[in-house]
C-alpha positions in Angstrom: -19.8 43.9 -164.0 -18.8 44.9 -167.6 -15.2 45.7 -168.2 -13.6 48.5 -170.1 -10.6 50.8 -170.0 -12.4 53.3 -167.8 -10.7 56.5 -169.1 -12.0 59.5 -167.2 -10.9 62.2 -169.7 -9.1 62.5 -173.1 -6.3 65.0 -173.8 -4.2 65.8 -176.9 -0.7 67.1 -177.0 1.8 68.1 -179.7 4.6 65.6 -180.4 7.1 68.0 -178.9 5.2 68.0 -175.6 3.7 71.5 -176.0 0.0 72.5 -176.0 -1.7 70.0 -173.7 -5.4 70.4 -174.5 -8.1 68.7 -172.4 -10.9 67.4 -174.6 -13.4 66.1 -172.0 -14.2 67.4 -168.6 -15.4 64.6 -166.3 -14.5 64.7 -162.6 -12.6 61.6 -161.4 -15.6 60.5 -159.3 -18.1 61.0 -162.2 -19.9 58.0 -163.6 -18.9 59.4 -166.9 -16.1 57.3 -168.2 -15.0 55.9 -171.6 -14.9 52.2 -172.2 -12.9 52.1 -175.4 -9.9 53.6 -177.1 -10.4 56.8 -179.1 -9.8 57.2 -182.8 -9.4 60.3 -184.8 -11.8 61.5 -187.5 -10.4 61.7 -191.0 -10.4 65.5 -190.9 -8.7 65.6 -187.5 -11.5 67.7 -186.0 -12.8 65.2 -183.6 -12.2 61.8 -181.9 -14.6 59.0 -181.4 -14.9 56.9 -178.2 -17.5 54.9 -176.4 -18.6 56.0 -173.0 -21.2 57.8 -170.8 -22.3 61.4 -171.5 -25.1 63.1 -169.5 -26.1 59.7 -168.1 -26.4 58.1 -171.5 -24.0 55.4 -172.7 -23.0 55.2 -176.4 -20.6 56.0 -179.1 -19.5 59.7 -178.9 -18.0 62.2 -181.2 -15.8 64.6 -179.2 -14.4 67.9 -180.6 -10.6 67.8 -180.8 -10.2 71.6 -180.4 -10.9 71.6 -176.6 -14.3 73.2 -177.0 -15.9 70.4 -174.9 -18.4 69.7 -177.7 -19.5 66.0 -177.6 -22.5 64.3 -179.2 -24.0 60.8 -179.1 -23.9 58.8 -182.3 -26.8 56.3 -182.6 -25.8 52.6 -182.4 -27.7 49.4 -182.1 -28.7 48.1 -178.6 -26.2 45.8 -176.9 -23.4 45.6 -174.5 -20.6 48.1 -173.9 -18.2 49.0 -176.7 -14.7 47.9 -175.8 -12.8 48.6 -179.0 -13.0 51.1 -181.9 -10.8 51.0 -184.9 -10.1 53.5 -187.7 -7.4 54.9 -190.0 -5.2 57.6 -188.5 -5.0 60.7 -190.6 -1.5 61.1 -191.9 -0.8 64.5 -190.3 -1.8 63.2 -186.8 0.1 60.9 -184.6 -0.1 59.4 -181.1 2.4 58.8 -178.4 2.2 55.6 -176.5 3.5 54.7 -173.1 3.1 51.1 -172.0 3.3 50.3 -168.3 3.7 46.5 -168.7 7.2 46.7 -170.2 9.3 49.1 -168.1 12.6 47.3 -169.0 12.2 48.2 -172.7 12.3 51.5 -174.6 11.0 51.5 -178.1 11.7 54.7 -180.2 10.7 56.4 -182.2 7.1 55.5 -181.6 5.2 56.4 -183.7 7.6 55.7 -186.6 7.7 55.8 -190.3 10.3 53.2 -191.2 12.2 51.7 -188.2 12.3 51.4 -184.4 15.1 50.7 -182.0 14.2 48.4 -179.1 16.5 49.1 -176.2 16.7 47.2 -172.9 17.8 48.7 -169.7 20.2 45.7 -169.1 22.4 43.6 -171.2 20.9 40.3 -172.2 22.2 37.0 -170.9 20.3 34.8 -173.3 18.7 35.3 -176.7 15.6 37.4 -177.0 12.9 36.4 -179.5 10.9 39.2 -181.0 7.7 39.0 -182.9 5.6 41.7 -184.5 1.8 41.2 -184.8 -0.6 43.3 -186.9 -4.1 44.4 -185.8 -5.6 41.1 -186.8 -3.1 39.2 -184.6 -1.1 37.8 -187.5 2.7 37.6 -187.1 4.2 39.9 -189.7 7.9 39.9 -188.6 10.1 37.9 -186.3 13.8 38.2 -185.2 16.2 37.2 -182.6 18.7 39.3 -180.6 21.7 37.4 -179.4 23.7 40.1 -177.6 23.8 43.8 -176.5 21.2 46.2 -175.3 19.4 47.2 -178.5 18.2 46.1 -181.9 16.9 48.1 -184.8 13.9 46.7 -186.7 13.2 47.9 -190.3 9.4 48.5 -190.6 9.5 50.3 -194.0 7.7 47.4 -195.8 4.7 47.3 -193.3 1.6 49.4 -193.9 0.6 52.2 -191.5 -1.3 51.0 -188.4 -1.0 49.8 -184.8 1.1 46.7 -184.1 2.1 44.7 -181.0 5.8 43.8 -180.5 6.2 40.7 -178.3 9.6 40.2 -176.6 10.4 36.7 -175.1 13.3 36.0 -172.9 14.0 32.9 -170.7 14.6 35.1 -167.6 11.3 36.9 -167.4 7.7 36.8 -168.6 7.1 38.0 -172.2 6.7 41.7 -172.6 4.4 43.3 -175.2 4.4 46.9 -176.4 2.5 48.7 -179.1 4.3 50.1 -182.1 2.5 52.6 -184.4 3.6 53.0 -188.0 2.5 56.2 -189.8 2.7 57.4 -193.4 
């Protein structure tokens, strides 16, 4: 069986938590699911994702206004699409909640110039932190020796999605996405 992220529906919401808008209308038991992350169009009028629509799998353009308009975009034959990448328009941002790092809060996220990494408990041994770009290249590293939080200056890094890896001797490494916007 092919793998994917199996998103049933996409939604958008304002940064302040207002105006939740459903963009797709699949029932939870539908075979219509999306197998990739979604990316915004440059003009912010639609998102692109891979998935099944009307029984046909492919790359889809989905209206971002909630009108339920979606259309297939022709692609070459092959397996499922698992990842889509693009440049986020400067006036749009995304909120990210990671479920694999509950002991860590990273804020603000998205950010323009810095993030504060805050743990729910004091550390008992040093924490090594590493930031990786979208190509998997390490672009920053640091070490926290004490306390519950550390602020990381990201002003020299270009906009994009990054992964922050946090290593401690007491538990398995935690990873969380960080998004830098213009």
